[in-house]
VEXPA-802451 format. One record per residue: residue in one letter; x, z, y of N, C-alpha, C in turn. Coordinates in steps of 0.001 Angstrom, whole numbers, plus 500000, padded with zeros to 6 digits. Layout:
N
AXZYXZYXZY ...
//
This chain:
451
M311598793684162329310510793696161333309170793890162034 K308204793080161678306888793164162285306095794342161720 W305095794793162521304246795909162092303523795577160797 K303089794345160680302380793920159482303248794070158247 D304549793698158381305470793792157252305747795257156903 M305947796106157947306214797524157692305020798190157020 L303815797848157466302608798430156885302450797986155437 S302726796708155166302601796172153818303607796828152873 M304846796987153337305875797612152500305559799085152242 A305075799797153307304784801227153175303670801461152155 L302592800707152261301477800873151332301859800424149930 G302672799353149854303132798890148549303960799948147840 N304856800618148565305674801681147975304813802861147508 L303744803158148271302866804262147877302184803967146545 F301685802742146383300922802419145184301790802041143990 K303125801968144205304031801786143072304078803058142232 R303927804196142910303965805502142230302583806147142394 K301614805577141681300207805944141878299937807418141587 V300477807913140483300164809286140084300659810276141132 R301915810079141573302470810998142586301670810903143888 T301331809680144300300576809502145549299192810151145451 I298526809947144297297184810521144118297236812040144164 L298224812626143500298342814088143491298606814628144894 T299459813918145647299750814358147013298516814224147908 V297807813084147756296574812884148530295551813961148184 M295468814342146901294516815376146479294812816715147151 G296098816978147377296456818203148102295899818186149513 V296002817016150172295454816886151528293924816963151489 V293326816356150466291863816402150318291381817847150238 I292034818628149391291636820036149221291822820800150525 G292965820573151214293222821263152474292215820892153551 T291931819572153672290963819115154677289573819640154372 C289199819551153089287884820025152670287731821520152950 A288789822283152684288735823727152899288538824072154370 I289317823418155235289237823761156659287909823310157261 V287393822140156843286120821642157382284954822510156921 V284904822815155626283793823618155094283830825029155675 M285026825597155757285147826949156322284648826979157771 M285091826005158579284658825965159974283171825637160096 S282654824856159135281217824531159168280375825788158968 F280880826722158168280182827996157999280135828757159319 G281271828778160017281308829459161313280330828853162305 I280275827508162358279356826817163273277905827084162878 G277640827056161569276279827300161089275805828710161398 I276699829692161190276341831092161485276089831265162982 K276933830634163800276760830733165247275429830133165687 Q275083828972165130273827828325165515272635829155165054 T272746829769163879271676830634163381271481831822164303 M272593832409164753272529833546165674271879833146166997 E272254831964167515271685831498168779270183831257168650 T269767830684167519268338830458167285267589831783167216 M268193832746166528267575834065166411267425834710167780 M268455834572168629268404835173169956267372834488170837 K267226833173170698266206832461171478264811832916171090 N264632833246169805263334833754169371263084835165169893 M264180835893170158264044837248170694263693837234172176 G264076836200172875263803836115174305264585834999174956 D264187834652176172264853833595176928266242834073177339 L267263833296176993268650833676177278268985833563178759 T268136832882179536268427832674180958267561833537181866 V266920834560181310266054835438182092266674836825182214 I266651837359183428267147838704183704265949839571184100 T265844840737183491264782841677183830265350842768184737 I264743842935185898265153843990186835264256845198186600 N264865846342186330264115847582186110264249848495187319 N263159849159187665263168850061188821262370851324188471 Q262805851958187372262050853104186863262252854366187699 S263470854599188143263765855827188905263607855570190400 Q262368855567190866262085855302192270262082856614193062 T263011856743193971263125857928194840263189857450196284 P263029858374197259263121857964198669264454857315199018 D265516857672198273266850857146198588267180855863197805 S266377855560196800266679854382195990266180853111196669 A266767851986196271266347850693196822264952850361196313 A264146849756197147262773849410196774262733848004196202 L262108847870195047261933846559194436260631845961194970 D260695845544196224259497845019196879259661843532197154 D258708842973197909258733841525198178259971841107198969 K260431841958199901261628841624200683262851841538199771 T262941842485198841264072842477197909264034841236197031 L262845840876196561262730839703195697263058838415196438 E262795838371197741263194837213198541264716837091198579 K265411838229198645266876838215198612267381837751197249 V266695838202196204267091837808194853266943836296194672 K265897835703195266265682834257195161266845833453195734 K267548834050196707268635833340197380269969833472196650 I269993834246195568271220834391194777271554833052194125 K272814832746194043273274831475193470272758831302192041 N272264830108191737271778829689190414270425830296190013 V269782831044190894268446831570190595267414830482190895 V266540830194189926265547829126190106264129829666190283 A263869830886189809262524831447189936262572832965189813 V261659833621190539261542835081190497260063835435190471 T259703836405189661258331836912189674258336838423189491 P257554839151190303257381840579190033256490840741188810 V256612841861188139255725842187187016255011843484187379 F253743843361187731252945844505188182251917844839187119 Y252007846033186573251057846459185542249850847112186202 L248680846510186001247438847053186547246731847847185450 D246599849125185675245980850006184679244549849536184382 P244242849193183113242879848728182787241803849763183088 S242186851042183163241186852069183482240808852049184960 A241584851335185777241292851263187210240275850184187535 V240194849157186693239273848049186957238528847680185682 T237482846929185847236719846410184709236546844910184879 I236987844166183868236751842720183840235575842478182898 K234549841808183401233302841658182647232907840194182508 S232164839926181454231472838654181271230165838981180557 K229079838934181313227765839367180799227854840841180385 K227539841139179112227569842529178654228911842919178014 Y229875842008178109231167842237177437232212842706178451 K233016843695178042234056844274178900235427844111178261 Y236401843881179116237779843659178649238508844989178505 Q239266845137177389239975846379177109241485846178176927 G242008845019177302243426844731177075244299844988178287 M245528844430178228246515844590179296246221843626180442 I246569844071181667246408843226182855247726843238183624 Y248262842042183885249535841931184600249349841101185874 G249976841596186936250052840820188156251410840145188243 V251427838834188325252676838068188377252539836963189421 S253647836281189669253608835095190517253187833919189634 L251920833544189699251384832528188789252097831188188904 S252525830843190105253180829538190309254562829477189670 A255133830656189305256476830684188713256443830630187197 L255265830712186596255171830786185140255754829555184453 K255580828399185053256102827170184457257621827224184365 E258274827718185415259734827827185418260221828799184331 F259415829801184025259793830780183014259466830324181595 G258926829137181468258695828565180146257379828904179503 Y256445829472180268255117829743179708254386828412179494 Q253646828345178404252886827130178094251442827500177780 V250574826514177897249156826774177642248711826118176342 D247833826814175631247161826210174479246008825337174945 K245293825852175948244165825123176522244225825257178038 G243684824269178732243661824335180192245003823962180805 V245260824514181991246481824188182737247071825460183340 L248350825345183743248987826420184493248628826286185968 P248555827396186700248219827316188133249287826588188936 A248848825815189915249776825139190815250054826031192018 E251015825634192826251319826362194055250086826361194962 G249766827548195488248621827662196381247288827828195692 A247305828169194393246043828385193674245321829605194240 A244011829646194083243206830764194593243681832077193984 E243613833154194791244125834443194321243295835028193176 T242076834537192992241235835032191899241423834235190610 T242417833337190597242737832564189389243371833487188350 V242959833341187097243543834146186024243874833252184832 L244768833761183995245118833112182733244924834121181609 F244320833686180539244139834545179374245310834366178410 G245743835477177808246725835391176747246110834814175492 K246964834565174499246518833926173261245321834641172628 D245372835974172533244318836734171859243519837621172803 A243638837390174112242920838241175074241407838127174922 E240920836982174480239474836803174325238890837718173250 Y239768838204172348239314839134171308239365840599171769 D239819840839173004239916842206173520238682842608174323 F237620841834174249236350842182174886235476842959173890 I234808843964174398233897844741173560232465844567174054 D231545844802173155230118844762173511229742846133174075 S229479846197175391229220847478176060227897848107175637 Q227051847348174952225751847870174545225750848409173114 K226914848359172489227048848907171139228014850084171153 S227738851069170332228632852230170238229603852109169072 S229323851218168130230216850998166989230181849518166612 N231238849103165894231362847683165515231141846772166724 N231712847182167824231482846449169067232626845513169445 M233489845173168473234644844335168776234854843315167660 V235292842124168015235624841086167039237143841059166870 Y237610841167165632239049841211165390239574839815165035 P240733839458165586241292838111165327241934838010163945 Q241115838108162915241592838019161541240842836908160824 A241590836018160185240975834887159496240273835353158229 D239211834648157859238516834968156616239245834342155436 K238672834431154259239343833937153049239544832421153072 N238790831738153916238944830279154052239904829902155175 G240477830911155826241423830654156907240786830412158250 K239504830624158363238797830385159619238767831652160465 M239088831500161753239061832633162676237642832868163168 P237249834136163352235898834414163877235794834034165349 D234599833729165785234372833391167196234383834668168036 P235149834682169144235158835867170017233857835946170822 Y233686837051171512232481837227172328232462836265173515 V233639835936174031233702835129175255234519833864175035 S234293832898175899235083831665175919235766831573177277 P237099831750177331237802831864178618237551830726179600 L237476829502179109237401828348180013235975827981180421 T234987828526179739233603828153180053232754829306180571 D233045830533180157232244831675180606232646832121182019 K231745832820182662232006833358183996232495834803183875 F233505835149184705234094836486184659234102837088186064 Q234065838400186102234174839109187368234939840413187152 V235539840908188233236313842142188175235844843068189286 L235813844364188980235444845357189991236214846642189748 G236467847360190832237163848627190725236260849692190135 N236817850567189321236028851617188673235823852807189614 L234637853316189620234276854478190439234568855766189679 P234649856881190383234833858163189703233662858438188760 E233905859260187759232863859603186797231685860304187505 N230497859975187097229254860533187663228973860049189086 S229725859061189572229484858540190913228261857624190884 T227491857667191928226292856811192032226509855613192953 G227742855480193447228046854381194358228085853042193647 K228138851988194407228195850632193861229384849883194451 V229971849035193632231127848243194053230797846769193874 K231108845988194881230852844557194803231930843892193946 P231532843202192900232533842558192041233099841290192675 A234295840912192211234923839656192642234912838685191476 K234550837450191750234500836442190694235910835968190334 L236151835823189041237437835328188540237257833923187968 Q238332833141188067238294831781187519239450831613186533 C239119831533185251240142831308184224240362829805184065 I241620829368184230241913827933184155242760827565182929 G243158828586182159243976828261180989244173829437180058 T244486829113178796244836830111177785246292829920177408 L247099830947177573248531830848177329248853830823175839 A249858830033175477250336830007174093251090831292173792 E250976831739172568251632832991172180253147832812172152 D253871833772172706255331833743172711255826835175172897 W256213835813171783256631837210171844257999837377172489 G258692836270172733259980836362173408259860836492174918 K258657836296175456258441836377176899258158837819177326 N258520838129178553258228839441179132257651839249180532 P256337839573180732255419840145179756254925839131178742 S254522839643177571254087838773176485252672838250176745 P252468836947176571251137836361176804250269836410175553 S250054837576175007249224837684173814247928838407174151 H247880839720173987246687840493174324246758840917175791 S246697839953176687246837840275178113246183839209178974 I245892839598180212245382838673181223246361838681182387 F246738837481182850247643837343183987246827836982185228 M247131837645186335246501837310187604247537837354188712 D247157836867189884248072836867191032248463838301191396 V249757838522191620250246839879191857249655840485193128 T249457839687194166248865840205195406247439840683195175 F246686839904194413245306840275194099245276841537193222 A246204841640192288246272842822191415246563844081192232 K247440843970193224247742845124194088246527845499194944 Q245782844493195381244564844772196153243546845536195308 L243410845166194045242496845866193139242945847315192924 R244262847518192800244764848885192648244485849706193890 D244744849131195074244499849855196332243010850183196493 K242155849252196082240713849500196181240304850644195255 Y240883850676194067240587851771193133241056853110193712 N242270853121194267242790854359194854241898854867195986 K241373853922196759240499854312197869239168854861197353 L238609854198196349237328854643195792237447856010195125 N238605856275194554238798857516193804239639858553194558 N239902858252195842240640859183196696242001859565196085 V242706858555195560244032858786194982245069858700196092 K245828859777196277246831859822197338248145859190196881 K248821858572197811250103857947197521251185859007197364 D252036858851196374253144859774196142254205859557197223 P254496860580198078255464860401199162256895860206198656 N257165860606197419258514860487196860258739859162196134 K257742858313196177257847857045195470257599855887196426 K258560854971196487258413853812197363257425852820196761 D256743852116197641255762851133197194256489849861196768 G256742849769195500257432848594194974256988848310193556 Y257614847345192930257263846970191560258140847740190573 D257577847999189406258360848671188367259420847745187784 S259123846444187762260081845486187204259843844103187779 A260798843233187543260689841832187968261510840985187008 S261169839717186911261900838788186056262564837717186910 V263801837391186560264585836406187311265048835316186350 K264794834066186708265200832921185893266391832235186553 V267467832017185790268647831330186319268805829977185629 T269730829179186133269849827793185675270375827663184253 S271274828551183845271892828412182527272367829763182012 V272742829792180746273247831021180125274517831477180822 E275338830521181227276617830856181869276425831525183230 A275272831293183865275032831853185204274446833261185159 V274092833738183969273412835041183856274298836180184332 A275537836225183850276426837360184150276652837517185653 E276893836400186343277165836458187784275936836944188557 A274757836377188236273531836785188933273195838247188630 E273413838662187399273123840042187007274009841023187767 K275274840649187968276208841514188696275758841700190149 V275286840624190785274816840705192173273601841624192267 I272690841500191322271480842338191330271838843802191114 Q272771844067190228273205845441189983273868846037191217 D274601845211191954275229845687193200274192846043194264 M272973845529194106271891845854195048271249847211194723 G271680847816193610271195849152193265270153849195192166 F270010848113191396269000848070190341269662847949188975 S268991848501187981269451848309186609268823847020186078 T269529846347185221269053845058184700269197845009183189 Y268482844068182619268627843790181186268501842288180983 S269353841770180133269262840369179740269850840231178344 M269621839068177743270171838811176414271681838623176462 E272257838587177675273705838461177818274417839642177179 S273823840838177264274436842031176681274499841937175164 V273632841118174583273648840914173136274435839659172787 R274253838622173608274863837322173313276384837354173364 K276931838002174387278381837971174581279145838608173425 P278785839839172980279490840402171823279336839553170563 L278117838993170369277900838145169201278742836879169272 E278852836307170463279644835091170643281112835363170340 E281625836502170813283008836872170528283214837106169034 Q282234837726168408282307837960166970282312836638166210 M281452835701166623281393834394165971282701833625166159 R283302833751167340284573833081167596285664833624166674 T285650834937166475286626835557165581286427835084164147 I285148835020163723284838834555162371285302833115162174 Q285064832270163189285489830874163100287005830756162992 M287717831585163756289183831552163696289681831984162325 I289048833021161761289463833495160436289189832430159376 L287977831853159412287633830822158437288506829583158603 G288741829182159866289615828037160118291040828304159657 G291507829553159852292854829931159417293011829855157908 L291969830299157181292014830227155720292101828778155252 G291348827895155907291410826490155565292750825879155929 A293317826320157058294605825781157515295722826104156536 I295611827246155829296632827602154833296676826553153728 S295491826112153304295414825068152270296046823772152759 L295807823445154036296373822222154594297888822343154758 L298368823556155013299811823786155110300478823538153756 V299840823998152690300365823740151343300403822240151081 A299363821537151530299330820083151365300456819422152145 A300779819956153314301875819408154128303205819538153400 L303394820670152713304622820843151923304682819823150791 G303504819514150218303447818508149162303829817133149683 I303375816785150901303738815484151498305240815423151737 T305801816497152280307246816540152547308028816348151250 N307609817032150194308291816918148899308208815489148365 T307010814891148476306816813519147988307706812537148738 M307805812686150055308601811770150862310099811935150578 I310537813172150384311959813397150068312309812770148727 M311425812964147735311651812356146426311662810828146542 S310791810282147376310741808838147563312050808318148152 I312622809074149075313890808666149704315019808675148681 Y315066809726147837316109809782146795316011808588145861 E314781808201145511314582807101144572314860805752145214 R314758805674146522314891804379147216316127804333148112 T317122805152147782318354805176148594319031803810148619 R319118803170147439319749801846147373318959800835148205 E317626800890148127316770799984148904317005800157150403 I317158801427150826317414801701152249318745801099152671 G319770801246151804321088800679152116321032799176152255 I320300798513151361320187797057151417319493796625152711 M318454797358153097317735797030154331318652797143155530 K319519798153155549320458798313156671321484797195156697 V321993796824155510322993795746155436322398794433155916 L321116794214155586320455792964155988320079792959157468 G320359794056158186320145794092159631318836794705160073 C318179795426159182316920796067159564317195797160160601 V316419797176161648316590798162162720316289799554162184 V317088800542162583316955801909162072315555802477162351 R315055802228163560313740802791163888312624802199163039 N312840800956162532311842800364161650311800801078160303 I312962801514159840313017802269158582312296803600158757 R312558804262159900311875805524160189310353805307160272 T309964804247160970308541803957161136307864803715159801 M308556803018158896307976802699157601307674803973156799 F308619804914156816308401806172156103307310807027156780 L307267806972158106306203807709158813304830807123158509 I304781805769158346303502805144157987303052805626156615 E304006805721155676303661806208154342303103807630154411 A303790808503155146303348809900155257302004809993155974 G301848809211157068300591809220157801299448808679156972 A299739807662156137298691807082155274298196808107154259 I299139808896153721298739809947152780297810810947153473 G298183811366154692297347812299155452296001811703155805 F295994810407156188294748809743156579293802809594155396 M294337809105154258293485808925153075292933810265152590 G293800811277152588293340812605152184292282813138153132 G292450812850154431291475813303155416290116812650155230 V290117811312154999288851810574154823288104811080153591 I288818811190152470288172811652151234287737813111151383 G288575813921152032288255815335152225287014815536153078 I286873814721154117285682814829154985284428814402154226 A284549813321153441283406812869152637282979813964151656 Q283948814594151014283629815677150085283047816890150825 S283528817124152027283023818251152824281545818080153129 Y281150816844153501279733816580153767278891816785152502 A279438816359151359278706816522150094278558818008149745 I279646818765149878279604820200149584278656820908150540 S278733820536151827277872821143152838276393820879152523 F276096819660152082274716819304151761274185820132150591 V275010820278149550274599821062148375274395822523148763 I275316823070149556275206824471149987273923824685150786 N273629823752151691272412823872152505271148823736151658 M271195822892150629270053822767149726269795824085148999 L270868824685148470270729825956147759270264827053148705 Y270777827017149927270383828016150939268905827866151293 A268457826606151455267053826356151774266156826754150617 A266596826466149379265797826831148207265659828343148092 R266722829033148391266683830497148314265747831078149377 N265807830529150593264973831047151678263495830774151472 T263182829687150759261774829356150531261264829916149207 G262139830652148537261714831299147296261786830393146084 G262191829130146274262317828214145141263693828347144543 G263794828693143294265095829011142722265883827823142256 N265304826637142174266118825565141639266457824519142683 A267665823976142522268186823028143513267444821712143481 A266904821329142284266164820066142198264926820100143074 G264243821249143070263065821402143928263445821372145378 A264607821934145707265070821944147099265336820531147576 M265890819678146690266191818307147081264922817542147419 A263858817886146742262604817175146984261904817646148237 G261929818967148481261098819506149553261800820150150708 N263117820366150587263807821148151612264916820379152321 A264796819065152387265830818265153038265956818607154511 A264841818896155163264869819237156592265612820543156828 E265330821551155946266025822819156093267513822650155824 A267847821777154852269243821570154508270006820910155632 A269321820053156399269982819349157501270438820307158593 A269767821431158724270146822413159741270274823776159077 G271178823858158097271328825080157321272501825934157758 I273105826597156773274165827553157039275510826854157217 S275619825608156757276863824834156896276579823597157738 I277209823511158901276965822406159832278288821746160179 I278372820436159956279595819682160274279270818696161386 P279542819048162637279298818100163735280331816983163717 L280058815929164451280945814758164471282333815120164976 W282389816000166002283701816354166557284572817063165529 L283963817840164633284738818533163600285290817537162585 A284473816552162188284919815546161231286060814712161803 L285886814239163046286952813432163671288195814260163911 G288019815512164338289165816396164562289924816664163281 A289189816853162170289841817098160878290616815870160421 L290050814675160651290731813437160279292017813271161088 L291930813511162376293124813421163236294159814466162832 F293697815680162523294598816768162164295325816465160855 S294583815961159855295211815656158561296232814521158704 T295906813527159553296853812426159788298105812940160495 M297915813810161494299063814394162198299902815257161259 I299247815994160362299977816793159382300861815888158525 G300303814732158127301080813779157345302292813267158118 L302074812895159393303178812369160203304256813433160437 I303829814643160729304799815721160976305569816048159703 S304865816058158570305519816360157292306522815274156915 G306224814044157325307128812949156977308241812729157978 F308229813462159100309220813214160150310639813555159677 H310813814725159038312141815122158570312665814184157487 P311873813861156452312367812894155460312692811536156069 A311906811078157060312173809781157685313500809802158424 N313781810889159143315071811017159833316220811069158834 R315963811715157717316992811794156679317303810411156116 A316267809584156019316445808237155469317324807382156378 V317113807477157691317869806615158614319317807077158768 K319625808313158342320997808820158464321857808489157254 I321255807924156207322011807579155016322968806417155306 S324217806553154888325223805496155103324877804276154268 A324975803093154861324635801856154172325494801641152946 L326828801851153059327752801615151935327489802604150815 T327267803882151193326982804894150173325676804585149466 A324704804113150251323393803814149673323449802654148695 I324269801616148983324371800434148098325006800825146762 K325980801753146809326658802198145577325761803100144727 Q324664803639145330323786804568144619323053803845143508 E323064804422142301322327803843141169320910804436141123 
//
């Protein structure tokens, strides 16, 4: 018997008993729909968690802390950072040096800066994902007096000739317009000088600064490029040393000359744990989003397994329905099977025909179930988007929240849809295997006598 004939007979037998076939297919539809929608919730929750974590900080950045500096502790200095650069999968390293604003004064005309000042490796900022709103990021070999302003650093200048109302606050007016700050980072001239002791009559020669860009705001970065100015770490240390000399500040003999912290960028999320372990073995404490990501990932995996298991129970019930349908079909067609054997039909062809029927039920149920899953997922995401935007009705969500619905709480990727279709078809074939074997074992003579 040809495949075409077996397929034609199998489908013909299915549609002879339409009601039974439809009911059995509906069981597979419900099972497939349940497992796909349940797993889509798990995928959606996981993606939401990952997005939330990315907003909290870069998942591929490790922060090295060196708070407890003693004579016996390892020094987080330039030599140590050179070793860190050579660690496998590390792409960039920068020290984070906090320069006390009370030690120096950054000026532009009569305006003085009152915000945070950080010394970093300016050439590494691009690797760490810093971006500019205006201007450019420094290239390798930029002048040591190059600086970058944070998003709102221009509003941290005060008018030194006023005793009150001497600051412009970055608050929009009723028309949404932001006030103009005292300074313009890219056009005004800036200089920095070390602060002298109080009541000192000495003079300090200022150093000219060149601002080449304004950093975009990103609270997930450490240090944050908001109310701060970034400068070359070597230059920042020189300013600190100059202040210490001017103010006769003695070096603490119990504290090594190193950085309080440093940031390390690795190639991927998977490389974080290994690089972090190497750094910890060097005697430093570290922090990364890995400590948060890993438990959450395990939790999400557990949730997905539970949701998938609940859906699988529905599909198991559908499998029992397919088995029952196929057994009933064999009882009703016992005489037909006997006639086929007498006419010389090969036994394996009879088995194949019944397996095609069972597989077709699983396949049709899978296709319809996946289509319904996408529809249910779309409605759920619309309602979810409407709720998040404060709009209580689904009709409004359909008009304005299609984008939110596309990436909502229920996500069905292509691999899940294809996997569900394959799984439902396999469930059909497995459910029909026992009835098919039972059919081929029926005696031809007994089957012909069957009424």
